[in-house]
C-alpha positions as CSV (number, residue, x, y, z in Angstrom):
1,M,4.6,-0.6,-17.7
2,I,3.6,-1.6,-14.5
3,T,5.2,-0.3,-11.0
4,I,5.3,-2.7,-8.2
5,L,5.9,0.1,-5.1
6,V,7.5,-1.6,-2.2
7,P,8.2,0.9,0.8
8,A,10.7,-0.6,3.2
9,Y,12.0,0.7,6.8
10,N,14.2,-2.2,8.4
11,E,13.2,-5.2,6.4
12,E,16.4,-7.1,6.4
13,D,14.5,-10.4,7.5
14,S,12.2,-10.0,4.3
15,I,12.8,-7.6,1.7
16,S,15.2,-10.1,-0.3
17,A,12.7,-12.6,-0.1
18,L,10.4,-10.5,-1.7
19,I,12.4,-9.4,-4.5
20,H,13.2,-12.6,-5.7
21,A,9.8,-13.9,-5.1
22,L,8.9,-10.9,-7.2
23,H,11.8,-11.7,-10.0
24,D,11.1,-15.3,-10.1
25,N,7.2,-15.8,-10.0
26,I,5.5,-12.8,-11.1
27,Q,4.2,-13.2,-14.7
28,L,3.2,-10.3,-16.3
29,V,2.1,-9.8,-20.5
30,E,4.4,-5.9,-20.3
31,A,7.2,-5.0,-19.0
32,Y,7.9,-3.9,-15.1
33,E,9.6,-2.5,-12.6
34,I,10.1,-3.0,-9.0
35,L,10.5,0.3,-7.2
36,V,11.4,0.2,-3.5
37,V,11.6,3.0,-1.4
38,N,14.1,2.3,1.3
39,D,12.6,5.1,4.2
40,G,16.0,5.4,5.7
41,S,16.7,2.1,7.5
42,S,18.8,1.5,9.8
43,D,19.6,-2.1,10.3
44,G,20.9,-3.9,6.4
45,T,18.1,-3.4,4.0
46,G,19.9,-0.8,2.1
47,T,22.7,-3.3,1.6
48,I,20.8,-5.7,0.7
49,L,18.8,-3.4,-1.9
50,T,22.6,-2.7,-3.1
51,E,23.2,-6.1,-3.9
52,L,19.9,-7.2,-5.2
53,T,20.4,-4.1,-8.1
54,D,23.5,-5.7,-9.5
55,T,21.4,-9.2,-10.4
56,I,17.9,-8.3,-11.0
57,P,17.3,-5.6,-13.5
58,E,13.7,-4.9,-13.0
59,L,14.6,-3.4,-9.8
60,R,15.3,0.1,-8.7
61,V,15.7,1.7,-5.4
62,L,15.2,5.5,-3.8
63,D,16.9,6.0,-0.5
64,H,15.7,8.4,1.8
65,P,18.4,9.8,3.7
66,H,16.3,9.4,7.3
67,N,13.1,7.4,8.2
68,M,9.9,9.8,6.9
69,G,7.2,7.1,7.0
70,L,5.4,5.4,4.9
71,G,3.3,8.8,3.6
72,C,6.2,10.1,2.1
73,A,7.5,6.7,1.0
74,L,4.6,6.4,-1.0
75,R,4.5,9.9,-2.2
76,S,8.2,9.6,-3.5
77,G,7.5,6.1,-5.1
78,F,4.0,7.7,-6.9
79,R,6.0,10.6,-8.2
80,D,9.5,8.4,-9.5
81,A,7.1,5.3,-10.9
82,R,7.4,5.0,-14.7
83,G,4.3,3.0,-14.7
84,R,1.1,3.5,-15.7
85,I,-0.1,1.2,-13.7
86,I,1.3,1.3,-9.6
87,I,0.9,-1.5,-7.2
88,T,1.2,-0.7,-3.7
89,M,2.9,-3.9,-1.7
90,D,3.9,-4.1,1.8
91,A,8.0,-5.8,2.2
92,D,6.8,-7.8,4.9
93,M,5.0,-10.4,2.2
94,T,1.7,-10.7,3.7
95,H,0.5,-9.6,0.2
96,P,0.2,-12.5,-2.1
97,I,2.0,-11.9,-5.7
98,S,-0.4,-14.2,-7.3
99,L,-2.7,-11.7,-7.2
100,I,-0.8,-8.9,-8.8
101,P,-2.0,-9.9,-12.2
102,S,-6.0,-9.7,-11.0
103,L,-5.1,-6.0,-9.7
104,I,-3.6,-5.2,-13.2
105,A,-6.6,-6.5,-15.0
106,A,-9.4,-5.2,-13.1
107,G,-7.2,-2.3,-13.3
108,D,-7.7,-1.9,-16.8
109,A,-11.4,-0.4,-15.9
110,V,-11.4,1.2,-13.1
111,D,-8.8,3.9,-11.6
112,V,-8.1,2.3,-8.4
113,V,-8.5,-1.6,-7.4
114,I,-8.3,-2.4,-3.5
115,A,-7.3,-6.4,-2.5
116,S,-9.7,-6.2,-0.2
117,R,-11.0,-8.0,3.4
118,Y,-14.2,-6.9,3.0
119,V,-15.6,-8.0,0.1
120,R,-16.6,-11.9,-0.3
121,G,-13.8,-14.0,-0.6
122,G,-11.7,-12.2,1.6
123,G,-10.5,-12.3,5.4
124,M,-8.2,-12.6,8.0
125,S,-6.3,-15.7,9.0
126,G,-4.1,-15.8,11.9
127,V,-4.6,-12.4,12.7
128,P,-5.4,-11.5,16.6
129,W,-9.1,-11.0,17.1
130,W,-8.6,-8.1,18.5
131,R,-6.6,-6.7,15.1
132,V,-9.4,-8.1,13.2
133,A,-12.2,-6.2,15.5
134,L,-10.6,-3.1,15.7
135,S,-10.2,-3.2,11.8
136,V,-13.9,-4.2,11.4
137,L,-15.4,-1.2,13.7
138,A,-13.1,1.2,11.8
139,N,-13.7,0.8,8.3
140,A,-17.2,0.3,8.9
141,I,-17.2,3.5,10.5
142,F,-15.3,5.2,7.6
143,Q,-17.9,3.9,5.4
144,I,-20.4,5.3,7.1
145,I,-19.2,8.8,7.9
146,F,-17.5,9.0,3.9
147,A,-20.7,7.9,2.4
148,T,-18.9,5.7,0.6
149,R,-19.5,1.8,-0.8
150,V,-15.7,1.3,-0.2
151,R,-15.4,-1.5,2.2
152,D,-11.5,-1.9,2.8
153,I,-10.7,1.9,2.9
154,T,-7.6,1.2,5.3
155,A,-6.2,-1.2,2.7
156,G,-2.6,-0.9,1.7
157,Y,-2.5,-3.2,-1.5
158,K,-3.6,-1.1,-4.6
159,A,-3.1,-1.2,-8.0
160,Y,-3.8,2.4,-9.3
161,R,-3.9,4.4,-12.5
162,A,-0.9,6.2,-12.3
163,E,-2.2,9.4,-13.1
164,C,-4.5,9.5,-10.1
165,V,-2.0,9.6,-7.6
166,R,1.7,10.8,-8.9
167,A,0.3,14.3,-8.1
168,L,-1.4,13.4,-5.3
169,D,-1.3,16.0,-2.1
170,I,-0.5,13.6,0.6
171,S,-0.1,15.2,3.9
172,S,0.2,11.9,6.4
173,R,3.2,10.1,7.1
174,G,2.5,7.4,9.2
175,F,-0.2,4.4,8.5
176,E,-2.9,6.6,8.4
177,V,-2.0,7.5,4.7
178,Q,-4.1,4.7,3.7
179,L,-6.9,6.4,4.5
180,E,-6.4,9.5,3.4
181,I,-5.5,8.1,-0.3
182,T,-8.4,6.2,-0.3
183,I,-10.7,9.6,0.3
184,R,-9.2,12.1,-1.5
185,L,-9.7,9.4,-4.5
186,I,-13.0,9.1,-3.5
187,A,-13.4,12.5,-3.4
188,S,-11.7,13.4,-6.5
189,G,-14.2,11.4,-8.2
190,A,-12.2,7.8,-8.6
191,T,-13.9,4.5,-9.6
192,F,-12.9,1.6,-7.6
193,R,-13.2,-1.9,-7.5
194,E,-12.4,-4.8,-4.9
195,I,-10.8,-8.2,-5.3
196,P,-11.1,-10.3,-2.5
197,Y,-8.0,-10.9,-0.3
198,V,-7.2,-12.8,3.0
199,L,-4.8,-11.0,4.7
200,T,-2.2,-13.3,7.3
201,T,0.4,-12.1,9.4
202,R,3.9,-11.4,8.8
203,Q,6.6,-14.5,9.1
204,H,9.7,-12.3,9.3
205,G,10.8,-9.0,11.4
206,A,8.6,-6.9,13.5
207,S,5.4,-5.1,12.8
208,K,6.2,-1.1,12.9
209,M,2.2,-0.6,13.5
210,R,1.5,0.6,17.2
211,Y,-1.7,0.8,18.0
212,L,-2.8,2.7,20.3
213,K,-1.0,5.6,18.8
214,L,-2.7,4.8,15.9
215,I,-6.1,5.4,17.2
216,S,-5.7,9.2,18.1
217,T,-3.7,9.7,14.8
218,Y,-6.6,8.3,12.6
219,A,-9.0,10.2,15.0
220,R,-7.3,13.7,13.8
221,T,-6.9,12.4,10.1
222,T,-10.4,11.2,10.1
223,V,-11.8,15.1,11.1
224,R,-9.2,16.6,8.4
225,L,-10.7,14.3,5.5
226,L,-13.9,14.8,6.4
227,Q,-13.8,18.8,5.4
228,L,-11.8,17.4,2.5
229,R,-15.0,14.8,1.4
230,W,-17.6,17.2,1.9
231,G,-16.1,20.1,-0.2
232,R,-13.7,22.2,1.9
233,K,-10.4,21.0,-0.3
């Protein structure tokens, strides 16, 4: 089985379209589940998901009693997933469903497959220049200080072997969790492959990312992960 894990917080504008798009368009050889972690949404996300479970048998929903952050949502999803491969994707429809079969196929040979903006064929389209510059600079720095060939270290669209992440000791709560997961897996000796992916901007709803706040959060997380990367776990 394959698990498609979707953390969702206040995504009433896009969650129905995403679930229907997955259900109607995904073409997989083996069974799959769509596991949505509703992270304490205060809008209509929970109601929409409840209604969708009546008509889409592949859909399962985990509800957090209040908003706990992306890191907690991923941790809950990793532990509850039934699939041998877990694909993480955003709820805002910026991750193309058509890439899922390629992620699964590549995941049969390695532990982690990253839909990467920074390999040949990948990139960003329609994204503000300052966001592009910030992301490129951050990932270049991370690649150097963590001594890794992985290029898109902060990517969120990934496929994991379930056994690699099910018991992962994640402590980050926000968007910096993507960095933590990648570095923890690098430190554990996991194998990686990156396949090209072009990031676009969301078409529905508003981003939850606050970039100025993230800079200080990423700085603190980086200091902590440097200790992990170089042997003091």
